Structures are given as structure tokens and as C-alpha cells.
C-alpha distance (Angstrom), angle and dihedral (degrees) to the residues before:
residue distance angle dihedral
M1 . . .
R2 3.82 . .
S3 3.74 113.6 .
E4 3.82 119.2 -135.8
P5 3.81 118.4 -118.6
Y6 3.77 115.0 -99.3
V7 3.78 115.4 -113.4
R8 3.78 119.7 -164.5
Y9 3.79 111.6 -148.7
T10 3.79 106.4 -149.5
P11 3.81 119.1 -162.5
L12 3.83 89.1 -102.1
I13 3.81 93.6 52.7
S14 3.80 90.9 45.0
A15 3.81 90.1 51.0
L16 3.81 91.8 49.7
I17 3.80 91.6 49.9
A18 3.79 90.7 49.5
A19 3.81 90.6 49.0
C20 3.81 90.8 51.1
V21 3.78 89.7 54.6
L22 3.80 90.7 52.5
T23 3.81 103.0 39.0
G24 3.81 106.5 9.6
C25 3.79 127.7 -104.7
W26 3.78 112.4 -73.6
E27 3.77 137.8 -171.1
I28 3.82 122.9 -156.4
K29 3.79 125.5 -158.4
D30 3.79 125.9 -166.0
L31 3.81 108.1 -134.4
G32 3.81 91.8 -151.6
D33 3.79 122.8 -153.6
L34 3.79 143.8 -86.8
A35 3.78 119.7 -86.5
G36 3.77 123.5 -99.4
G37 3.76 105.5 30.5
P38 3.79 141.8 61.6
S39 3.78 113.4 -48.8
F40 3.82 100.1 -96.9
S41 3.81 137.4 129.6
E42 3.80 139.5 157.0
A43 3.81 126.4 -158.3
Y44 3.81 120.4 -145.1
A45 3.81 109.3 168.2
I46 3.80 144.9 13.1
N47 3.81 130.0 -163.2
D48 3.80 127.5 -146.1
V49 3.82 93.6 -91.9
G50 3.80 91.7 56.4
E51 3.81 100.7 -103.0
V52 3.79 113.1 147.1
V53 3.81 130.3 -157.2
G54 3.77 134.5 -169.8
Y55 3.78 135.0 108.9
G56 3.78 139.4 -70.3
T57 3.79 135.0 -171.9
T58 3.81 125.6 -109.0
S59 3.79 128.1 -178.2
T60 3.81 91.5 -81.0
L61 3.81 111.2 13.9
N62 3.75 148.9 24.1
E63 3.81 103.6 -110.8
A64 3.79 130.3 -165.3
F65 3.80 112.2 -117.4
I66 3.77 140.4 -165.3
W67 3.81 122.4 -152.3
D68 3.79 133.4 -169.1
G69 3.78 132.9 172.8
T70 3.81 93.8 -108.1
T71 3.80 106.3 45.4
G72 3.80 99.9 20.5
M73 3.80 121.6 -147.5
R74 3.78 125.2 -11.6
S75 3.77 134.6 166.9
L76 3.79 117.8 -102.0
G77 3.78 89.2 -145.4
A78 3.79 130.3 -96.9
L79 3.79 120.0 -88.5
S80 3.81 113.6 -121.4
L81 3.81 119.4 -150.1
Q82 3.81 125.6 170.3
G83 3.79 90.8 -11.9
S84 3.82 95.3 -52.3
L85 3.79 129.8 108.6
L86 3.80 112.4 -131.3
S87 3.79 131.0 -142.0
C88 3.82 107.8 -117.8
T89 3.81 141.6 -167.9
A90 3.81 125.9 -162.7
Y91 3.81 112.9 -142.4
G92 3.81 104.2 174.1
I93 3.82 144.8 21.1
N94 3.81 134.4 -177.3
T95 3.81 127.7 -155.0
A96 3.81 91.9 -96.5
G97 3.81 88.4 63.7
L98 3.80 97.5 -107.6
V99 3.80 106.5 150.7
V100 3.81 124.3 -166.9
G101 3.77 133.5 -171.8
A102 3.78 143.8 114.6
C103 3.80 138.7 -82.4
L104 3.81 126.2 -151.5
S105 3.79 114.9 -121.5
P106 3.83 113.4 -138.5
T107 3.81 91.1 -156.2
T108 3.83 102.5 49.7
G109 3.81 100.6 22.6
G110 3.80 87.9 -131.7
Y111 3.79 131.1 111.5
V112 3.80 127.1 -102.7
A113 3.82 119.3 -145.6
T114 3.81 106.8 -122.7
R115 3.78 138.9 -174.2
W116 3.80 131.8 -165.7
I117 3.82 112.7 -155.6
G118 3.79 118.5 -158.4
R119 3.80 92.1 13.0
G120 3.81 91.8 -64.6
S121 3.84 145.4 34.1
P122 3.82 104.1 86.6
A123 3.80 119.9 -139.5
T124 3.79 134.7 166.0
L125 3.79 122.1 -105.3
P126 3.82 116.4 -124.6
V127 3.81 117.5 -93.2
V128 3.79 135.8 175.7
A129 3.79 117.2 -86.7
V130 3.80 95.2 -111.1
S131 3.80 95.3 56.0
L132 3.80 120.5 132.2
S133 3.78 96.3 -175.4
S134 3.81 139.9 -6.4
E135 3.80 137.6 -170.8
A136 3.80 134.4 -171.0
R137 3.81 106.7 -146.8
A138 3.82 107.0 172.9
V139 3.82 143.3 7.6
N140 3.81 132.3 -158.0
E141 3.79 130.0 -146.6
I142 3.81 96.2 -90.8
G143 3.81 94.5 51.4
E144 3.79 102.3 -97.3
V145 3.79 111.6 144.2
A146 3.80 127.6 -156.6
G147 3.77 122.9 -155.7
T148 3.74 146.3 117.6
I149 3.77 141.4 -95.7
R150 3.80 129.7 -159.0
T151 3.78 113.9 -144.7
R152 3.79 134.3 -165.6
G153 3.76 122.1 -111.1
A154 3.78 139.4 115.4
I155 3.81 82.4 -43.0
A156 3.79 128.4 6.6
S157 3.79 110.7 -93.1
D158 3.80 130.7 -164.3
A159 3.80 117.7 -138.2
I160 3.81 128.9 -168.3
L161 3.78 112.7 -123.5
R162 3.79 137.3 -169.3
W163 3.80 119.7 -159.1
D164 3.80 123.8 -167.1
V165 3.81 108.5 -154.4
R166 3.82 91.0 -169.9
I167 3.80 86.8 74.3
P168 3.83 114.0 56.2
G169 3.79 110.7 -119.9
A170 3.81 93.3 2.0
L171 3.79 115.4 156.6
T172 3.78 100.4 175.1
G173 3.77 101.2 -171.9
G174 3.78 108.0 -118.7
C175 3.80 120.2 -161.8
S176 3.80 103.0 -29.4
P177 2.87 135.4 153.1
L178 3.78 91.8 36.7
P179 3.81 119.1 -149.9
A180 3.78 115.3 -75.3
D181 3.81 92.4 -112.0
L182 3.81 87.3 61.0
G183 3.77 92.7 51.7
G184 3.80 95.8 -103.4
A185 3.82 94.0 -100.6
G186 3.77 138.5 72.5
I187 3.79 151.4 127.6
G188 3.81 131.4 -82.2
S189 3.82 111.0 -138.1
A190 3.82 109.0 166.6
I191 3.81 141.0 11.4
N192 3.80 131.8 -162.5
A193 3.80 133.9 -151.0
K194 3.81 91.9 -87.4
G195 3.80 92.3 53.8
F196 3.81 95.5 -108.0
I197 3.81 111.6 149.2
A198 3.79 128.0 -148.5
G199 3.76 120.3 -162.3
N200 3.78 148.9 120.8
A201 3.78 129.6 -72.8
L202 3.80 121.7 -151.1
V203 3.80 109.0 -127.3
F204 3.81 134.5 179.5
R205 3.78 111.0 -153.3
G206 3.75 101.7 149.5
Q207 3.79 91.0 -55.0
P208 3.82 126.0 83.7
G209 3.77 119.1 -121.4
S210 3.80 100.2 3.5
H211 3.80 116.9 166.4
Q212 3.81 123.4 -145.6
P213 3.83 118.9 -163.2
Y214 3.80 113.6 -129.7
I215 3.81 143.9 173.3
C216 3.80 122.2 -138.7
N217 3.80 134.8 -165.6
P218 3.82 97.8 -158.0
V219 3.80 93.9 -171.9
A220 3.80 93.1 57.3
G221 3.81 92.7 32.2
I222 3.81 92.2 -127.4
V223 3.80 121.8 144.9
D224 3.79 127.6 -178.8
P225 3.82 127.7 -176.8
I226 3.79 121.4 -129.7
K227 3.78 99.3 -132.1
D228 3.80 110.6 136.6
L229 3.82 95.9 102.1
A230 3.78 118.0 98.5
I231 3.80 118.2 -127.0
P232 3.83 108.9 -123.8
A233 3.79 113.4 -111.1
G234 3.78 117.6 -105.0
T235 3.80 96.8 22.7
G236 3.80 93.9 112.5
L237 3.80 88.5 -138.3
P238 3.81 121.2 140.0
P239 3.83 115.2 -104.5
D240 3.80 95.9 -101.8
Q241 3.81 102.0 35.6
G242 3.80 111.4 143.1
E243 3.76 147.6 90.1
A244 3.81 138.4 -134.9
R245 3.81 113.1 -132.0
G246 3.80 110.2 171.1
I247 3.81 140.8 22.5
N248 3.81 131.9 -173.0
D249 3.80 130.7 -155.6
L250 3.82 91.3 -93.5
N251 3.81 89.7 63.1
Q252 3.79 92.8 -108.2
I253 3.79 112.7 148.5
V254 3.79 130.9 -163.2
G255 3.76 128.9 -164.1
V256 3.79 144.5 112.7
Y257 3.78 129.2 -73.2
G258 3.76 126.4 178.5
G259 3.78 91.6 -10.7
K260 3.82 94.0 -52.4
G261 3.79 132.5 100.5
F262 3.79 117.8 -113.5
L263 3.79 139.8 -166.5
W264 3.79 114.9 -156.0
T265 3.82 120.5 -164.7
A266 3.80 123.0 -164.5
A267 3.78 118.2 -123.6
S268 3.82 89.6 -132.0
P269 3.82 134.8 15.1
T270 3.81 91.8 -105.0
G271 3.80 99.7 30.3
V272 3.78 131.0 107.7
T273 3.79 96.0 -153.2
G274 3.76 123.1 81.1
R275 3.78 147.5 121.0
A276 3.80 132.0 -73.2
E277 3.79 129.0 -151.1
V278 3.79 133.3 -172.6
I279 3.82 115.7 -108.0
P280 3.83 128.1 -165.0
L281 3.80 99.4 -110.6
E282 3.79 143.7 48.7
P283 3.82 98.4 -102.6
Y284 3.79 130.5 -150.1
D285 3.81 105.4 172.6
I286 3.81 144.1 8.8
N287 3.83 129.5 -161.2
N288 3.79 129.6 -151.2
K289 3.82 91.5 -91.5
G290 3.77 91.5 60.6
Q291 3.81 94.0 -107.7
I292 3.81 111.2 147.7
V293 3.80 129.1 -163.0
G294 3.77 130.6 -164.8
I295 3.79 141.6 98.8
A296 3.80 135.1 -46.2
N297 3.79 123.2 175.4
G298 3.80 90.7 -9.1
R299 3.82 94.3 -55.4
A300 3.81 134.2 104.7
V301 3.81 111.3 -103.2
L302 3.81 143.1 179.6
Y303 3.81 120.5 -142.8
D304 3.82 128.0 -168.5
S305 3.80 106.2 -146.0
V306 3.81 91.8 -169.9
A307 3.81 98.4 52.3
K308 3.83 91.3 31.4
T309 3.79 91.1 -149.9
P310 3.83 118.2 156.1
P311 3.83 114.3 -75.8
I312 3.81 115.8 -89.1
D313 3.80 114.8 -120.7
L314 3.80 100.0 -131.8
G315 3.79 93.5 -163.2
A316 3.81 89.9 59.8
L317 3.83 94.6 56.3
P318 3.82 112.0 120.1
A319 3.83 92.7 -122.1
V320 3.81 91.0 53.6
Q321 3.78 92.5 47.3
A322 3.81 92.1 46.6
A323 3.82 90.4 52.5
G324 3.79 89.9 56.0
W325 3.81 99.4 -116.9
K326 3.80 110.8 165.0
S327 3.79 93.7 -153.6
L328 3.80 144.5 -21.7
S329 3.78 103.9 -137.5
I330 3.82 103.5 -178.8
A331 3.80 139.5 11.4
R332 3.81 108.9 -155.6
A333 3.80 107.3 172.8
I334 3.81 143.4 16.5
N335 3.81 128.6 -168.9
D336 3.80 128.5 -149.3
K337 3.81 90.9 -93.1
G338 3.79 89.0 60.5
Q339 3.81 95.5 -109.8
I340 3.79 111.4 150.5
V341 3.80 130.2 -156.0
G342 3.76 130.3 -167.5
T343 3.78 144.1 118.0
G344 3.79 133.7 -76.4
V345 3.80 146.4 146.8
N346 3.79 113.6 -87.3
A347 3.80 131.2 -151.9
Q348 3.82 90.7 -82.5
N349 3.84 91.7 53.8
E350 3.81 90.3 -109.3
V351 3.80 121.0 142.5
H352 3.80 102.8 -125.8
G353 3.75 139.8 159.1
F354 3.79 117.6 -108.2
V355 3.80 140.3 -164.8
L356 3.79 120.9 -148.7
S357 3.80 120.1 -161.7
D358 3.80 126.3 -170.2
I359 3.81 103.7 -134.9
């Protein structure tokens, strides 16, 4: 009979096994930085094949990057306009490798909505002639992009836009102008597989610059505000102060409202009416399993909206501690495999992007 090898379970190994039972077994990877500048990077989005985008700093510019587990981090290339290279940030990526973001113009001081097709080759997205600034904030799997554009007029006005990169030069409108009771202007923050957009409407109800979260079905032209959360007394916040930050394919939206995090769930898969509830974190993203990432008490956390268990402090995970990370300050995105990206301080005291995978 073959004898089994003897394994000695030290207190550390026993503690790690126990932690895995409680919180799952995780692996953290430091995304690193771009060559030439200070060691700095921030991660903003991850697709379902584990590619991460964000920005890093070189000797002269902030450059949008893409990272994967095989080749590591590389620059997506700087956008050149009127003979100048622009500082850029990538905010979204789909599984086909379409990356979207914005680049800062040194001449106007405004942003330029940008896309990188095939994980490279930057180009601007089309905008109207009177635009002052534009940003592409999110992209879905079929190539629809949500963002915003600021236009000239008696006063500058922000409009929600939807681009379709499958059609050259297509600027397909989006949710603007918003209904008059939502101020007529706003920002598009996130888009799901059905093309529904979540964002923030600029409203003036006795308070300057209030923001009202909303959901929009741009195909049907229907917009509904998310307004059934009470503003806590004594905050000094205007009655509609909040923003929507993430949306999944079930039309669940996360964001902040009156200083509190919320999860809004649609009454039907195609509807724009629903119900909101307070959640114990400041959320940034939600996947199709109802897992939400964000911040609580200044630390990156993961919250299960189905089980409704207390948020998990990601910086306290054994794998993160063993890798020497000083802190994980923000979790910005989560894909349907449960991989999380954000920013923290590593063992060398460098501010770097990270990816956490539940193994």
C-alpha cells in the first residue's frame, strides 16, 4: 500500500485554510506601472477575460494602459491632436478589446472622448461641432458606448450620449435632452448589455448643482429618476444629491444618494421603474451575480447583495496581507467571474492598481 506524504500544518497554514473557508481563497496581482515616470497606476475597469484598463504615469504624460496576466501592463498609445500628445485615461473595456476613455486637451482644457480599437490605435469619438468637452465612460459587449458631452450655449450644458462603434461616425443620441423635471441635462456613467444607461441628471430645485441619479432606455426614449431614498437629516445636502455609478444586465444600479450607498432594482427586466435600498458601502460597480464593490470606512470592500452579509474588507484578506500590501483604498470594478480591480498601496509604498481573483 502506498503511503500518503506527510503534511505539517503550521499555525500560519492552518490560519490561511480557516480564512479560505470564511472568505474564499484569493490571489492578488500588482498591475505595476508604465516605464519612465514615477511608479503610479490606477485601475478602472476589467472585462470577463481578465483584461484591465486604467492609467499610469510616464515621464511626460498620464497614459491609458491595458493589462493582462500574460504580458502585464502596456500603454495604449497617446492620442495626438494638433501636434500635441494628450494625457489619457481608459475607463472601460469589453471582451472584444474595445477600450474607451478620455484624453485631456492642452489647448482647450477640456476632455476628448476617445476609443482604442483592438487594444490600441487611439482615435476620437464623433461629437457635435459646439462641444466644449466630451468623455466616454463605459462600453458594453456589442460596442455601444455611454458618456457625456458639454456643449456651448447661454450656459454650458452636459448631455448624455450613446455612441455605436459598429457604425463609423455614429452618434446615436442617448438620453438627452432629459425631461424638464430632471433639468434637461446630465452625465452618462454606465451602460449594460441591453443598452440601458445609468447616470446623473443636473437639477435645480432650490439648490445649485444638485445631481439626481436616473436610468434611461435610450431606444424607447424613457427616463426615470431614482428618487425614493430619503436624505438623512442634518447632512446639509440638497434633496436630490446623488449619482449612479454602475449598472448590470438585470437593470440593477448602484450609486450614492444623500451620502449613503444605494442599490436600485428594476421592477421588470426592461423597465425603468423600480425600488432602491440603502447598502452598507459607497458602491462603484455591480456584476450580474449581485456582487458589489466600493469603499467602506476608507477601505476597498466587496458586498454580496443577495446574501446581505457584512462587506468583506479586501485589504484584510490573507493573500493581500501575505503579499505585503499596506492598504487597498478603492475597488472600482468587478466582472462576472468575481475578479475585482482597484487601487492600493503596495509593499514598496507605491500607489498601484491591483486585480483580485477568487481562486
